[in-house]
C-alpha positions as CSV (number, residue, x, y, z in Angstrom):
1,M,50.3,-27.9,-30.5
2,G,48.5,-25.0,-30.4
3,E,45.0,-24.0,-31.7
4,F,44.0,-25.3,-34.8
5,N,43.9,-22.7,-37.9
6,Q,40.7,-21.9,-39.7
7,Y,41.2,-24.1,-42.6
8,F,41.6,-27.2,-40.5
9,V,38.5,-26.3,-38.5
10,A,36.5,-25.7,-41.9
11,G,37.6,-28.8,-43.5
12,M,36.4,-30.8,-40.4
13,A,33.3,-29.1,-40.5
14,V,32.5,-29.9,-44.1
15,L,33.9,-33.5,-43.4
16,G,31.5,-33.8,-40.5
17,A,28.7,-32.4,-42.5
18,G,29.1,-35.1,-45.3
19,I,29.3,-37.9,-42.4
20,A,26.0,-36.5,-41.1
21,M,24.3,-36.8,-44.4
22,I,25.0,-40.4,-44.5
23,A,21.8,-40.7,-42.2
24,G,19.9,-39.7,-45.2
25,L,20.2,-43.2,-46.6
26,G,18.1,-44.6,-43.8
27,P,14.8,-42.7,-44.5
28,G,15.2,-43.1,-48.4
29,I,15.4,-46.9,-48.1
30,G,12.6,-47.2,-45.3
31,E,10.3,-44.9,-47.5
32,G,10.9,-47.0,-50.3
33,I,10.1,-50.3,-48.5
34,A,6.9,-48.5,-47.0
35,A,5.6,-47.6,-50.4
36,S,6.4,-51.0,-51.7
37,K,4.6,-52.9,-48.9
38,A,1.6,-50.4,-49.3
39,C,1.3,-51.2,-52.9
40,E,1.4,-54.8,-52.3
41,A,-1.4,-54.3,-49.3
42,V,-3.6,-52.3,-51.9
43,G,-3.3,-55.2,-54.4
44,R,-4.4,-57.9,-52.1
45,N,-7.3,-55.7,-50.3
46,P,-8.3,-52.7,-52.5
47,D,-11.0,-51.9,-50.1
48,A,-8.8,-50.9,-47.3
49,E,-6.8,-48.2,-49.6
50,G,-7.6,-45.3,-47.4
51,K,-6.4,-47.1,-44.3
52,I,-3.3,-48.4,-45.9
53,R,-2.3,-44.9,-47.4
54,N,-2.9,-43.1,-44.1
55,M,-0.7,-45.6,-42.2
56,M,1.9,-45.2,-45.0
57,V,1.9,-41.6,-44.9
58,L,2.3,-41.5,-41.3
59,G,5.2,-43.8,-41.3
60,I,6.9,-42.2,-43.9
61,A,6.8,-38.8,-42.2
62,L,8.1,-40.4,-39.0
63,S,11.0,-41.8,-40.8
64,E,11.8,-38.7,-42.7
65,T,12.4,-36.9,-39.3
66,T,15.7,-38.6,-39.1
67,G,16.9,-37.4,-42.5
68,I,15.9,-33.6,-41.5
69,Y,17.8,-33.9,-38.2
70,A,20.9,-35.1,-40.2
71,L,20.4,-32.3,-42.8
72,I,20.0,-29.6,-40.0
73,I,23.2,-30.9,-38.1
74,A,25.0,-30.8,-41.5
75,L,23.9,-27.3,-42.1
76,L,24.8,-26.1,-38.7
77,L,28.3,-27.7,-39.0
78,I,28.9,-25.7,-42.5
79,F,27.6,-22.6,-41.4
80,L,28.3,-22.3,-37.9
81,K,31.9,-23.8,-37.7
82,A,33.5,-22.4,-34.6
């Protein structure tokens, strides 16, 4: 059971990158829900549009960081495989 060959390592790295990108589903769903709720809130109270938009953009930016982290991990796995 010696060391793994380069093809096995490359295959596992690509498989791991694909699994890491599953984390991209969460931010996509969360941003859609945030935009939906912001539209509902503006429909109910058009005077508060500026505050609602600012809070929505801040929430979307914070939720997007998890997707960016997953992308970075996937790229590292693909291009820096041991």
